[in-house]
N, C-alpha and C positions, 0 to 999 in steps of 0.2 A: 095865436099859437095853440090856445086851449082847444079849439075846434079840431085841430089836427090830432092832438092826443086823444080826444074823445072819439074821433073817427078810427084811430089806430086800435083802440081798445074794444070797439064795437064789433060784435060777431057778424053783423050784417055787412060791415065793410069788407070782411074777409070773403064772404060769399060773393059780393059784387066783383071783387078782384078776381076770384076764381072764374066767374062768368066772363069777365073781360079776357082772361087768358084763353078760355075756350073759344071765344069769338075770334081772337087773333090767330089761333091755331087753325080754325076752319078757313079763315081768309087766306092764310098761307097755302093751305092745300088747294083751294080754288085757284089761286094765282099760279101755283106750280102746275096744276093740271091743265089750265088753259094755255099756259106757255108751251107745255109739251105737246098738246094736241095741235096748237097753232103752228109750231115748227114742223110737225109731221105733215100737216095739210099743205104747208108751203112747199116742202120738199117733194111731196107726192104729186100735187096737182098744179100748183102755180109755177114751180120751177120749170118743168117740161114745157108748159104752155108759153112761158116767157122766152125760153130758149128757141122755140119753134118759130117765133115771130121774127120777121126781118124788118129792118128799118130802111126806108127809102124806096 
């Protein structure tokens, strides 16, 4: 338990937490961007191509 208090009081721990928050924010932006672009590509290119194909 003392290591946790030591980590909590250490200024380096605060910096690493801030870097972790920045990394999470960047990851969320990347996921949101790829989801948006992926759905636009699907609607623009793959949707019409799939609808034009006939089975049988």
